[in-house]
N, C-alpha and C positions, 0 to 999 in steps of 0.2 A: 404439513409440508404440501410443497408442494412444486412438480415435474419443471424440471431449468429449461425454457422455451429456446436459448438460444446461448450459444459460447462464442464470448468476443475474442478476441485474437490475445489480449492483455489480455484475458483471466484463462486460459488455455490451458498452461504453465502450474497458476497456483491449483483447476481440477484436476490438474492429473499427479501434484503431490495429492492436496487430502478432499475426501467427495464430501464429508461433513463442515468442512468453514465454507465451502460455494456452495454448499444447501441453506448456511446458514446467512450466508453473508442476501442471498439473489433469491430472499425470505422478504429480507429487509428489515429483516433483525436490527435492534440497537447492538450497538459493539457491550462489552459486557469489559472490557481495557479501554480505556481511553488511544482513539488511532495517534502516534506520534504525532508530532508539532510539524514536525518536519512532510510529514503527508496531506497538512490543513495546508501547506504550504504549496506546495507543489501542484493541486488546486488553485488555488488564486491563481500562481504561473500559466497552469493551462491556460486560462480562460481571458489571460494578457494576453498568451500567443493570440489563440484563436481571435479576438478581438482586430488585430492587427490585421490577421488574414484575409478578417472582414469586414477592411474598410472604411474603422473604428475611430481610427488613433490619430483621425487628422490627416494623415501621411507620415509621420512619422513624431510630432512636435514633441519635445522634452515635456512642457508645462502638460499638453492633454494626454500621457501616456502612465506622465505620474502622478495625476490627477485620478485616472481611471486604475490604476496602483494603490492606492489609500483606498479608494472605495471598495475596492474586488477585499482587501483584506482586513473595512472596516464592519461591509454586510458578513464576513468569514465570524469576526471576533465578536460580535454580536448573537450569533447564532450560537457560538460554542460556548457562551455565557451563559448560555442559554441551558448548560445541561452539567450536574454536578459534574463528574468525570472531567470534563474538557477544561473548566473556569478557570483553574490552575496556571491553564497555562496559556490563559490571557493578561500582556499583550505578547502577541507571538515574537512583536523586535525584540524581548525580555528572555522566551521558553526557546527560542532558536540559536546557534552560537553562528558568528558571521551571517546573522540576518541583514545588517547594511549592504553586505558582501554579492549576495545572493538577488537583493534588491536590483541592484545596477547593474547585476548580469539582464536579472532577466528583463528590469527595460533597459537595458543597451539593443536584445536580441530582440524584442519586440515593434522598436523603434525603427531597427531594421527590414522586420518581415513588415511594415508599414508601411515604411518608404517604397517599398519592391512589390506591392500589391498595387501599389498607383500611379509605378512609374506607364500607364496609356494613359491613349490622349484623354480631355478634360479629365482627370481625377477617374477612370473604372479601370475599375480588374484587368488585366490582361487578361487574361487566360477566361476558360467559360468552364462554367460550374458544372459541367456534364460529363466532361470528360480529368476533369484539372482544377486545382486551388487549393482549400482549406478544410479542412473538416466532411471532405469529397465520405459516401457510406458505401459500401461495399459489400456485400454477403453473398452466398453462396447461394444453387437455386434450390433449394430444401426449404433454405432461411436462418438453419438450422446455425451454421456461423456467419454470425457480422459483427462489422464495425466501424467505428469511423475513423478512416485515414487521419495525417496531422495536416498533411501537406500533398499537394502531386504537384509537379513543375512536369511542363512539357520544355524538350532541350534542341536542339537540333540533330539528334544522338535521337533520343527516347527521351520516354517518362521515366520520371524520378521519383521515387516516394520516400520523404522525408518520416521520422520520427520526430519528437520530441519530446527529454528530458530532461527536471529539473535537475538530479541527483549525477552522482557516480555512476558511468557507464558499461566502466572499467574493471577485473576481477587485476588485484596485482598479480604477477605473476613474479615465477624466479626469478631472481637478479635487479640486474637493471632495464632489463624492456620495460615496454611500456601498458602492460599487461594486454588481458584477453577480451572480448567483450561478451558479456551474459549472454546466458541458450538462452535464457527466459526471450531478449532482444531480438535475438538472432527467430528464435521462431514464431515468433511475432510478427515479423518484416516477412520473412517466408510467408505466411496464411496473406500480409497483407496480398502479396504479389501472386495468391494466385484467385483470388478473391478481384480483384481487380481484372482482372486475364475475364473472370469469369460476364465483369459487368463489362467492360470494355474493348475485350477481344483480341489485345496484345497484354504481350509481357511490360513492366517497364525493364529497362536498361540498368537500371542502378538500384541497390534501396542503403537507407543509411539510417543512423540514426546519429542524432543534433547534438550534441551537448549546449546548455546558455551564452558556455567560453568556449572559444578551440573551437578548433577540422571537425567536421564532422567525418565518424567514423560509419566505414562501410561494409554493409552485411555484403560477404557473396552467399547467391543462391542459384542452387539449380532447379528449370520446371516442371524434371519430372518428377522428383523430389516433394518438392512445391506443395503438388500434387495430391502426389500421398500421405504427407502430414495434413490439409484438407482433408482427409482422406479420413488421418487419422481420427482430428478431431469431431468430423462427425459421429464417427464411431463411438471414436470417447463418448458424446450427449447421450447417446443412446445407449451402453452401456450404464450412465450416471443417472439415466430413467427408470429402466429396469432394477436396481439395486432399489432409488428410490421406491418408487409401486412396493417391494417386496418386503420393505421398513414399510409403508402403511397400510398393508393388507396382512400382516403382524407375521412375518412368513424368516424375519430380521430385522433382528435389532439396531434401534437407532445407531449401535457402539463400533460396527459393521461397519459403514461408511467411511469412517476415523484410520487416517494414517497417519499418527502422531511419528514425531519422527521428530527432530529438536532444533533442522533450519523449518521446517514448517509451522510448527506450535510456537518460534519467536518470534512469529509477525501473524500470527489467533490471536486475533481478538477477543473467539469466545470461549478459549481455553476454557474458565470458572466449569462451563459448566460441560464438561468433554471427561465424562469417567474414564475414557481406554489415556487423553497424557497420562494425569497419573500414577492410571496399571500402567504404562510401561518408560516414566520415568525412572520411577522406582527404582528398574535393574537399569539405570542408563549413569556415566560421568557427570556431574553435578559443574564439570565448567563446560559442557555442550545446552544445559539445561535450560530455560531461561531462570531467573531470579527466582522464585513464589519457592512459598513456607508456605505449609498446612496442617495442624494440631489441634492438640491441650493450649492453652491459656497456661501453665504455672504461676506466673509474678507478674505486676504490671508498674507501673512506679511514673504514674504525674511530676514533673521538675514543675522547676519558677518560669523556666524559659519558656514553657505553652508548649515542651513535645513530649513525648511521649516514652519509655521505654519499657520493650517485651520482653519473657523471655516463654519458650514455648517447645515444648515439645516434638516431637516432628514423627510425621506416620510411618516416613521410610525407614528403611530398617536399612537403605544404607548406608548414614548416613548418620554423622551424632544424635545422638539422645533431644539433646536442648539444647537449643540456638535463642542468638537474642539478633533481637531488630529495636536498629536505637534511630531519634532524633523524628518518629512519626507525629506531625503535624496534632497539637491535638484541638484537634479545627469542628465541629458536626458540618461545620460549609463546605473540609477540604478533605472530612472522615465522616457521613452520617452516621454510622454504625460505628463509630468506638464507640461510644459510650454502653455499649451497651456489650461489647469484652473484660468479662472481670474474668478472674481467675475460675478458671476449671469449665470456662466457654470453650468451642473448640472454633478455631476460625483459619483464614487464608484469605494469604498475600501474596498479592499481582504485581509487578512489575518494581520490586526493589533490584537494591546494590548490593550486592558481594564481598564483601570485602578479603581478600584471600589468607594478608597477613593475621589478626584480627581475628577472621572466622566467625562474621557476625554483619547483620547486612542493615541494610541506611535504604531511607526513604525518599524514593524522587518522584521526578512530578509527575509518574504516572502509574503509581502506585494506589492499587485501591485496596479496601477492608470487605468481605465477608464474611458475614459471623453466622455460627452453626454450619458450614458447609460443609 
């Protein structure tokens, strides 16, 4: 376990939520649960938009954009095929809902960015990379907070900072309103505003989150609050590293770095290794926690259709003592440890789908099985 060198604006909210997850992430550990294929597609989209901003898409021609998309997806899928956890998610076109809609929106936005980046004379980008452009690096004076701004645009009114998002940017509110912007995105752009001021000596006149389709959503901010948020981010990193040092020296258990809550743990790819997760969720409502189960196999049945049905006596006293998991794929390629799962074996299964009517579970493309957990 090493100290965290820097916190980026995009990871600030996550670090504030659960330090242990950020420590495992920053250490470069392989996830124990497969990342969502949507996250993989989000990385593809980010690389496509970056290529557009850097002028690598020949002014946004459809052929170049489409070829670049196919190349990026192919590279991603080849990497995923090397992982037992992720290969069942390949191809992405099959595992991601509305894949073609997402592709068209991403390519359209990339073409738009590419055309805008090459409107200058001779096909040269219009803006200096020093204070404007794409993927502009900014950091605090001590280097503890820093990251890349997706796009910085010079306008007649001043500087605009734009952050591109491939997923939903609004949280649905009550009634028929359009919803509200996620707080994490507000904090991210506000931190970027403070970092930009340090680098370039001026405050942006506007911050905006740009979805793949539709108009940007403006983020209102106050320079004074932005400076305070930056101070809080630096203080958070210092406190985090002090706690990490306490764990390293033996003065604190690693479980003390965890902040298990349902909204954090649902997104955590390391929860199979987190003792605090299971200790806390045993007292929580079933509807809010991830659909994971842990216990002793009481019965296992292999069906003729290549599926497995498993009965498990759960460890969690607040739930039904014995539950059923259906439609597990009986394949060592899909579940390398499944053949070791026999009656009286302790197992833990993560990433299941829970059915309230039948009160049982089924496999999803993210399901992982651990034996003797």
